[in-house]
C-alpha positions in Angstrom: -49.7 -71.8 11.6 -48.7 -71.1 7.9 -46.3 -73.7 6.4 -45.0 -72.5 3.0 -45.0 -75.0 0.1 -41.9 -75.8 -1.9 -43.3 -73.7 -4.8 -43.8 -70.7 -2.5 -40.3 -71.0 -1.2 -38.8 -71.4 -4.7 -40.8 -68.4 -6.0 -39.7 -66.2 -3.2 -36.1 -67.3 -3.7 -36.2 -66.5 -7.4 -37.8 -63.1 -6.8 -35.1 -62.3 -4.2 -32.4 -63.3 -6.6 -33.7 -60.9 -9.3 -33.9 -57.9 -7.0 -30.8 -56.1 -6.1 -28.7 -57.7 -8.8 -29.1 -54.8 -11.2 -29.2 -55.0 -15.0 -27.9 -58.2 -16.6 -26.0 -58.1 -19.9 -27.9 -60.0 -22.6 -25.5 -59.3 -25.5 -22.8 -56.8 -26.4 -20.2 -56.4 -29.1 -19.1 -54.5 -32.2 -20.3 -54.9 -35.8 -20.2 -52.9 -39.0 -23.4 -50.9 -39.7 -26.0 -52.3 -42.1 -25.0 -50.2 -45.1 -24.8 -53.6 -47.0 -28.0 -55.3 -45.9 -26.6 -58.7 -45.1 -25.4 -60.1 -41.8 -22.2 -61.3 -43.4 -21.1 -59.2 -46.4 -19.2 -60.5 -49.4 -15.8 -59.8 -47.7 -17.0 -61.9 -44.7 -17.4 -58.9 -42.3 -20.1 -59.2 -39.6 -22.9 -56.6 -39.9 -25.5 -58.0 -37.3 -25.3 -59.2 -33.7 -25.5 -62.9 -32.9 -29.0 -64.0 -32.3 -30.3 -63.7 -28.7 -33.5 -64.7 -27.0 -35.9 -62.2 -25.5 -38.8 -63.0 -23.3 -42.1 -61.1 -23.2 -44.2 -60.7 -20.1 -46.2 -63.9 -20.7 -43.0 -65.9 -20.9 -41.9 -64.8 -17.4 -38.8 -63.1 -18.6 -37.4 -59.7 -17.9 -39.9 -58.2 -20.3 -37.8 -55.0 -20.6 -34.5 -54.6 -22.4 -32.2 -51.5 -22.5 -30.3 -50.7 -25.7 -27.2 -48.6 -25.9 -24.9 -48.1 -28.9 -22.5 -45.7 -30.5 -21.1 -45.5 -34.0 -17.5 -44.6 -34.7 -17.0 -41.7 -37.1 -17.2 -37.9 -37.0 -20.7 -37.4 -38.3 -22.7 -40.6 -37.9 -26.2 -41.7 -36.7 -27.5 -45.2 -36.8 -30.9 -46.7 -36.0 -31.0 -49.9 -34.1 -33.2 -52.5 -35.7 -34.4 -55.7 -33.9 -35.2 -58.4 -36.4 -36.7 -61.9 -36.0 -33.9 -64.4 -36.4 -36.0 -66.9 -38.4 -37.6 -64.5 -40.9 -35.5 -61.3 -40.8 -38.7 -59.3 -40.3 -38.4 -56.0 -38.5 -39.7 -56.4 -34.9 -38.7 -53.1 -33.3 -36.4 -50.1 -33.9 -35.0 -47.2 -32.0 -33.2 -44.0 -33.1 -31.6 -43.4 -29.7 -30.6 -45.5 -26.6 -33.6 -46.7 -24.6 -35.9 -49.4 -23.6 -37.9 -52.1 -25.5 -40.7 -54.2 -24.0 -41.3 -57.1 -26.3 -44.8 -58.4 -26.7 -43.7 -62.1 -26.9 -40.6 -64.2 -26.5 -38.6 -64.9 -29.6 -35.1 -65.2 -31.0 -33.9 -61.9 -32.5 -30.7 -60.1 -33.7 -29.7 -56.5 -34.0 -28.5 -54.5 -37.0 -27.7 -50.8 -37.2 -28.9 -48.8 -40.2 -26.9 -45.7 -41.1 -29.0 -42.6 -41.4 -26.6 -39.9 -42.5 -25.9 -40.1 -46.3 -22.4 -41.2 -47.3 -21.5 -42.4 -43.8 -22.0 -46.2 -44.1 -19.5 -48.9 -43.2 -18.8 -47.6 -39.7 -18.2 -49.7 -36.6 -21.0 -49.8 -34.1 -20.5 -50.8 -30.5 -23.6 -52.0 -28.7 -24.9 -53.4 -25.4 -28.3 -54.8 -24.5 -29.1 -55.3 -20.8 -32.2 -56.0 -18.8 -33.9 -52.9 -17.4 -33.2 -52.0 -13.8 
């Protein structure tokens, strides 16, 4: 007769909780684009998301994040940039909505670089969720 250990029961319970719950919101909000390359500009306006933690596959986290954003304005296009919160180094970027699978766990933030000339200083609405 098989008697499951406490670890087996806990692992099965956690796996069951993850399935069927759908994507989980990691962060969402609105910021100005990164036309001025500072998270808070001289006027005190926010241009980056708040830092949030991501987990890579080795850290046991979701290991997949889905990015969606849109920029206000008639003729705009912004690229999402994921940066390391400690150093500001670019970790990942996307030109369109989609997925990111980080290689390691770290604390990051988002900024949105305008790509159409003369269209900076627009509001960007963003949402990051775990993948389904």
